[in-house]
matplotlib code that plots the C-alpha trace (Angstrom):
import matplotlib.pyplot as plt

x = [209.9, 211.0, 210.6, 207.8, 208.8, 208.3, 205.3, 203.2, 199.4, 199.5, 201.8, 199.4, 196.4, 198.1, 199.0, 195.4, 194.0, 196.0, 194.3, 190.6, 190.2, 188.8, 188.9, 185.3, 185.7, 188.2, 187.6, 190.2, 193.5, 192.1, 191.4, 188.6, 189.3, 186.6, 186.5, 183.2, 183.2, 180.6, 177.8, 180.1, 182.1, 185.6, 186.2, 189.7, 190.6, 194.2, 195.8, 197.3, 200.6, 204.1, 205.2, 203.0, 203.8, 204.4, 201.4, 199.1, 200.4, 199.8, 196.2, 195.6, 197.1, 194.9, 191.7, 192.2, 192.9, 195.9, 198.9, 201.7, 204.3, 202.9, 204.2, 207.5, 211.0, 212.6]
y = [4.0, 1.3, 1.9, 0.4, -2.3, -1.9, -4.0, -4.8, -4.7, -8.6, -8.7, -6.4, -8.5, -11.6, -10.0, -8.7, -12.2, -13.7, -11.3, -11.9, -9.9, -11.6, -10.4, -9.5, -8.2, -6.5, -3.4, -2.3, -2.3, -2.2, -5.3, -4.7, -6.4, -6.8, -7.9, -8.3, -7.5, -7.0, -5.1, -3.4, -4.2, -2.8, -2.3, -1.4, -0.8, -1.9, -0.9, -4.0, -2.2, -3.8, -1.2, 0.7, 4.4, 4.9, 7.4, 4.7, 2.0, 4.3, 4.8, 1.1, 0.5, 3.2, 2.1, -1.6, -1.1, -3.5, -2.8, -1.0, -3.5, -6.1, -3.8, -2.7, -4.0, -6.6]
z = [136.4, 134.0, 130.2, 128.2, 125.7, 122.1, 121.1, 118.1, 118.1, 118.1, 121.1, 123.0, 122.1, 123.2, 126.7, 126.9, 126.1, 129.0, 131.4, 130.4, 127.3, 124.1, 120.4, 119.5, 115.9, 113.6, 111.6, 109.2, 111.0, 114.4, 116.8, 119.1, 122.5, 125.3, 128.8, 130.6, 134.4, 137.0, 135.4, 132.7, 129.6, 128.9, 125.2, 123.8, 120.2, 119.4, 116.0, 114.4, 113.6, 113.7, 116.4, 118.6, 119.5, 123.2, 123.4, 121.9, 124.1, 127.2, 126.0, 125.7, 129.2, 130.8, 128.9, 129.8, 133.5, 133.3, 135.3, 133.6, 134.7, 132.2, 129.4, 131.0, 130.0, 132.3]

ax = plt.figure().add_subplot(projection="3d")
ax.plot(x, y, z, "-o")
ax.set_aspect("equal")
plt.show()
């Protein structure tokens, strides 16, 4: 399994925006991203840090439902 890239919070928000998510608000150092789907809304908080820890990035990937390959090296 390829390794995950080292990404900032802004990088992750940019990737999520390209796949249907929109920034709805900001609270402190967290950017709240949402995507409306059939009958539900997916809400994912993204820390606005220069470098996200791997566990945090894995949690964002899991919550968002986006494919892991978007966040991998190469």
